[in-house]
N, C-alpha and C positions, 0 to 999 in steps of 0.2 A: 690895616694895610702894613705889610712888612717892608722894611728897608734893607737893601743889600749893603753890607759894610764894604769898606775899601779892601781890595785884595791884599794879602800879606806880601811883602817883598820876597822875591825868590832868594834862597840862600846862595851865597857865593862859594862856600866850601864846607866840608865836614872835617873838624879837627879832632884827632884822637890822641890820647896819651898812652904810651907804651912803657910800662915799668918792668924791667927785667931783673931777675935775680939768678945769675948763672945762666942756665938754659931754659928757665921757666919765665912766664910772663903773668902779670896780674890781670884777671878777668873778673867782672862783676856778674853775679847771677840774679836772674829775675824770673819769677813764676807768673804765668798768665792765669786767667780765670779757670782754665781747665786743669791747672796744676802742672803744666809742662814747663820745665825749667830751661831757660836759654842763657847763654853766656854772651857778654859783650864787653868791649873796651870802654873806659870812661871817654865820652865824646860830647861835642857840642857843635851845633850848626853856627857857622860864621856868616855874617852879612857884610855887605860892602862898607868899608870904612872902619871896621872894628880892628882892634889890636889883637891879633891872633894869639900871641904869647900870653898876654894878660887873661884872655878869655879861657884858654885851655888850662892855665894854672889855677884860676878860680874854680872852674868847673871840676877839675880833677880833685881839688881839695874838698869840694862839696860832695862829690859822689863817692870818694873813697875814705875821706877823713884823714888823708895823709898830706902833710905839708911838703909838697914836692916842687921841684924846679924844672921848668921846661928848657930843653936844649935845642939842638938842631933837628931838622926834619930828617927822619931815618929813611922814609920812602914815601912815594905818592902813588895813589891808585885812583879809581873812579867809582862813584856810588850813584845809584839811581835814586834821586830825591823825589821823583815823580811816582807815577803808578805803573803797573805793568802795561797798561794800554798807552799811556802818554808818558813815555820815558823822558826824564830830564837828568842828564848826567852832570855831576859836579865833582870837583877834585876832592880827594881825601888826603889830608896832610897828617901823617903819623909822626908825632913828636916824641923824642926820647925824654923820659922823665926820670929824675933821680931824687932820692931823699935819704936822710940819715936813718929814719925809722920807717920800716915797711909794714907796720901793723895797721891793717885796714879796719875802719869802722864805718861801713856803708850806712846810709840813711834807710828808713823803713821801706822806701820804694823798691829796694833791692832785697833779695832773700839771703844774700851772703856774697862771698867772694871765693875764688879759687886761683891757685898758682898752677898753671898748666904748661906742659911741654907741647911741642908740635904734635906728637903722636896722640897725646891726651885731648888736644883741641879737635882733632879729626873725629873723635868719638862723641863730641858734644854737639848739641843743637845750638846753632848760632842765631843771634837776634838779627833783625832786618838790617840794622845799621852796621853789621859785621859781615854781610854776605860777600863783600868785595875781597875778603881775606882768603 
């Protein structure tokens, strides 16, 4: 007989780190099983009661290898954390990130990184957590 586990708590927000260099921004690249490459911002789901600055700083460091500092929220959007059938919109908080060194060293879960301008981003396939952009 199987037991159902307790449902996971719903996320309160999605925090993303945006590091800019001139008119370009840092995006991480990820390839799926079919070899299709998507771009995404370093981000983390936030739950109630978590320190959002500490979480995005730690996750940005883990995902990019860059020791960066989180500053103010640049802008806010909404993201569907649910499914297409059962939509559950949560806020997306995009934090300004700065660092002395911008040389990224992403972990093996990512295939690399790209510095993209707005025009270059329009030509790229975006990950699900970046569809709000």
